[in-house]
C-alpha positions in Angstrom: 69.9 -15.1 2.7 66.5 -14.6 4.4 67.6 -11.0 5.3 67.8 -10.2 1.6 64.3 -11.5 1.0 63.0 -9.5 3.9 64.7 -6.4 2.6 63.1 -6.9 -0.8 59.7 -7.3 0.8 60.1 -4.0 2.7 60.7 -2.0 -0.5 57.8 0.3 -1.5 55.4 -1.6 -3.8 56.3 0.6 -6.8 60.0 -0.2 -6.4 59.3 -4.0 -6.2 57.2 -3.8 -9.4 59.9 -1.7 -11.1 62.5 -4.3 -10.2 60.3 -7.1 -11.4 59.9 -5.5 -14.8 63.5 -4.2 -15.2 66.2 -5.8 -17.3 67.9 -7.1 -14.1 64.8 -9.2 -13.2 66.1 -12.5 -14.8 69.4 -12.1 -12.9 67.6 -11.5 -9.6 65.3 -14.5 -10.1 68.4 -16.6 -10.9 70.1 -15.5 -7.7 67.0 -16.0 -5.6 66.4 -19.5 -7.0 69.6 -20.5 -5.3 68.0 -20.0 -1.9 66.0 -23.2 -2.2 67.7 -25.4 -4.8 67.2 -28.6 -2.9 63.7 -28.0 -1.4 61.6 -26.0 -3.8 58.3 -26.4 -1.9 58.5 -24.1 1.1 56.3 -22.2 3.5 57.1 -18.5 3.0 56.2 -15.2 4.7 54.5 -12.8 2.2 54.9 -9.1 1.5 52.1 -6.6 1.2 49.3 -6.8 0.3 49.4 -10.1 2.3 51.8 -9.0 5.0 51.6 -11.2 8.1 50.3 -14.1 5.9 52.2 -17.3 4.9 51.9 -19.7 2.0 53.1 -23.1 1.0 54.4 -22.5 -2.5 57.0 -23.5 -5.1 59.9 -21.1 -4.6 61.1 -21.4 -8.2 57.8 -20.5 -9.7 55.9 -18.4 -7.1 58.4 -15.7 -5.9 55.9 -13.0 -7.1 53.6 -14.2 -4.2 56.5 -13.7 -1.8 57.3 -10.2 -2.9 53.7 -9.1 -3.5 54.2 -8.5 -7.2 51.8 -11.1 -8.6 49.1 -9.6 -10.9 49.1 -6.3 -9.1 46.1 -5.0 -11.1 43.9 -7.9 -9.8 45.2 -7.4 -6.2 44.3 -3.7 -6.5 40.8 -4.5 -7.8 40.2 -7.0 -4.9 41.4 -4.4 -2.3 39.4 -1.6 -3.8 36.1 -3.4 -4.3 35.9 -5.9 -1.4 34.7 -4.8 2.0 34.1 -6.6 5.3 31.0 -8.8 5.2 30.9 -9.2 1.4 30.8 -12.5 -0.4 33.6 -13.2 -2.9 34.1 -16.1 -5.4 37.5 -17.2 -6.7 37.1 -19.4 -9.9 40.5 -20.9 -10.6 41.9 -20.4 -7.1 45.1 -22.5 -7.8 47.0 -22.5 -4.5 45.2 -19.5 -3.0 47.0 -16.2 -3.4 43.9 -14.3 -4.4 41.7 -16.4 -2.1 43.8 -15.3 0.9 43.6 -11.6 -0.2 39.8 -11.9 -0.6 39.5 -13.5 2.9 41.6 -10.7 4.4 39.3 -8.1 2.8 36.0 -9.6 3.6 36.9 -10.5 7.2 35.2 -12.7 9.7 31.7 -11.5 8.7 32.3 -12.3 5.0 32.7 -15.4 2.9 35.0 -16.6 0.1 34.2 -19.5 -2.1 37.3 -20.9 -3.8 37.1 -23.4 -6.7 40.1 -25.4 -7.8 39.7 -28.6 -9.8 43.3 -30.0 -9.8 43.7 -32.2 -6.7 47.3 -31.4 -6.0 46.7 -27.7 -6.2 43.5 -28.1 -4.1 45.4 -29.8 -1.3 47.9 -26.9 -1.1 45.0 -24.4 -1.3 43.5 -26.0 1.8 46.8 -26.0 3.6 47.3 -22.3 2.8 43.7 -21.5 4.0 44.5 -23.3 7.3 48.0 -21.7 7.7 46.3 -18.3 7.9 43.3 -19.3 10.0 40.7 -18.7 7.3 38.8 -22.0 7.6 35.7 -20.2 8.9 35.8 -17.7 6.1 36.8 -19.7 3.0 34.9 -22.6 1.6 37.2 -24.5 -0.8 35.6 -26.7 -3.5 37.6 -29.3 -5.5 35.7 -28.5 -8.6 35.9 -26.7 -11.9 33.4 -24.0 -12.8 31.6 -24.2 -16.2 28.5 -23.7 -18.2 26.7 -26.9 -16.8 27.0 -28.9 -13.6 28.3 -32.4 -14.2 31.6 -34.1 -15.0 34.0 -33.2 -17.9 37.4 -34.1 -19.2 40.2 -31.6 -19.2 43.8 -31.5 -20.4 46.5 -30.9 -17.8 48.6 -27.8 -18.4 52.1 -26.8 -17.2 53.3 -23.4 -15.9 56.5 -23.9 -17.9 56.9 -26.4 -20.8 60.5 -27.1 -19.8 59.8 -27.8 -16.1 57.7 -30.5 -14.6 56.3 -28.1 -12.0 54.5 -30.1 -9.2 51.9 -27.3 -9.0 50.3 -27.2 -12.4 47.0 -26.1 -13.8 44.0 -27.5 -15.6 44.1 -26.3 -19.1 41.2 -26.5 -21.6 38.3 -28.8 -22.1 39.3 -31.9 -24.0 37.2 -35.0 -24.6 40.5 -36.9 -24.8 42.0 -35.2 -21.7 43.6 -37.3 -19.0 41.6 -35.5 -16.2 37.9 -36.1 -15.4 36.8 -33.5 -12.9 33.5 -32.4 -11.3 32.2 -29.2 -12.8 29.6 -26.9 -11.3 27.7 -24.0 -12.8 27.6 -20.9 -10.5 23.9 -20.6 -11.2 23.4 -24.0 -9.5 25.9 -23.5 -6.7 24.6 -20.0 -5.8 20.9 -20.8 -6.3 20.2 -19.8 -2.7 23.3 -17.6 -2.1 24.4 -14.2 -3.2 27.8 -13.1 -4.6 29.2 -9.6 -4.5 32.5 -10.1 -6.3 33.7 -12.9 -8.7 37.2 -13.4 -10.0 37.5 -15.8 -13.0 40.9 -17.2 -14.2 40.2 -20.5 -15.8 42.7 -21.0 -18.6 40.5 -19.9 -21.5 37.2 -21.3 -20.2 36.0 -17.9 -18.9 33.1 -17.8 -21.4 31.7 -21.1 -20.1 31.9 -19.8 -16.5 29.9 -16.7 -17.4 27.4 -18.7 -19.4 26.7 -20.8 -16.3 26.3 -17.7 -14.1 23.9 -15.6 -16.0 21.0 -15.8 -13.5 23.5 -15.1 -10.7 24.9 -12.0 -12.5 21.4 -10.7 -13.4 20.1 -11.2 -9.8 23.1 -9.8 -7.8 25.2 -7.7 -10.3 28.5 -8.7 -8.7 31.7 -7.0 -9.6 33.8 -9.1 -12.0 37.5 -9.5 -12.6 37.8 -11.8 -15.6 41.1 -13.1 -17.2 40.4 -13.1 -20.9 42.6 -15.4 -22.8 43.3 -14.5 -26.4 42.1 -10.9 -25.7 40.8 -8.8 -28.5 38.1 -6.1 -28.7 35.8 -8.6 -30.5 36.3 -11.4 -27.9 33.0 -13.2 -27.3 33.5 -12.9 -23.5 33.3 -9.1 -23.9 30.1 -9.4 -26.0 28.6 -11.7 -23.4 29.4 -9.2 -20.6 27.9 -6.4 -22.6 24.8 -8.4 -23.2 24.4 -8.8 -19.5 24.5 -5.1 -18.9 28.1 -4.8 -17.8 30.7 -2.1 -18.6 34.3 -2.1 -17.7 38.0 -1.5 -18.3 40.9 -3.6 -19.4 43.6 -3.9 -16.7 47.0 -5.6 -16.9 48.2 -7.5 -19.9 50.2 -10.8 -19.6 51.0 -11.9 -23.1 47.7 -12.9 -24.8 45.9 -12.7 -21.5 44.3 -9.6 -20.1 42.3 -8.9 -17.0 38.9 -7.1 -17.4 37.2 -5.3 -14.5 33.5 -5.1 -15.1 30.5 -3.8 -13.2 26.8 -3.2 -14.0 26.4 0.2 -15.5 23.8 1.5 -13.0 26.0 0.4 -10.1 28.5 2.6 -8.2 31.4 0.2 -8.1 33.8 1.9 -10.4 34.6 4.2 -13.3 37.0 4.2 -16.2 39.3 6.4 -14.1 39.6 3.8 -11.4 42.7 2.3 -12.9 43.6 4.9 -15.5 42.4 2.7 -18.3 40.1 3.2 -21.3 36.6 1.6 -21.2 36.2 -1.5 -23.3 32.5 -2.1 -22.7 29.7 0.4 -23.2 26.2 -0.7 -22.4 
């Protein structure tokens, strides 16, 4: 069966994406799920853009990592805008797919700071960093990122409501939530450090992350990839970015979630043509 996985990984990226989005995708997923019915948590070799990398993952949920089809717009932004020696930040690192890609791009002279508040995800994140020899490049923090440094309660989320997935996510702030986690504002954490690129995917708390990073954004003008939940042209996150002098484009859409690539207008990091999309911010 492994030969079939390897064959799929060797297909051109455009073919893999086409298959993922085609009507036969559910049938393919069903068939591939049979590979690891008894042992869902496996260590798998990955396809490009993370070829020659490995991850501990849930085979039933994370096959897109294995085949290199997970959030291709975000992966493309990371590859396009990160260079050796840069400093990247992954807010909402989960088990580390984008963290690993950032580490690959910045190399030994760069740094990646990965924040993941859920302890079970964090332990797997650390294993995946070690599996690929990135301990000297990636600093992993078992913390959430928010508007203020302190401790807050969150509600636990599930990837699928019908499946008790062992690798879950922290959902929204909730005073009655069952999880109390340490929260850090990026302005505090990076008071004496720079940042060149920040990815934010925090289950709807992206506005709070940006509120707690305003000094950092104004000082260093990092490139941003922000997952905007409940996306709309009037979303307050877009207004906040615009107020900070950013312009940008909307990338891929995943239901009510959409990724936004943003940069400071006077910078030379990107244009509306970079991803063939229309501008959503105009400063």
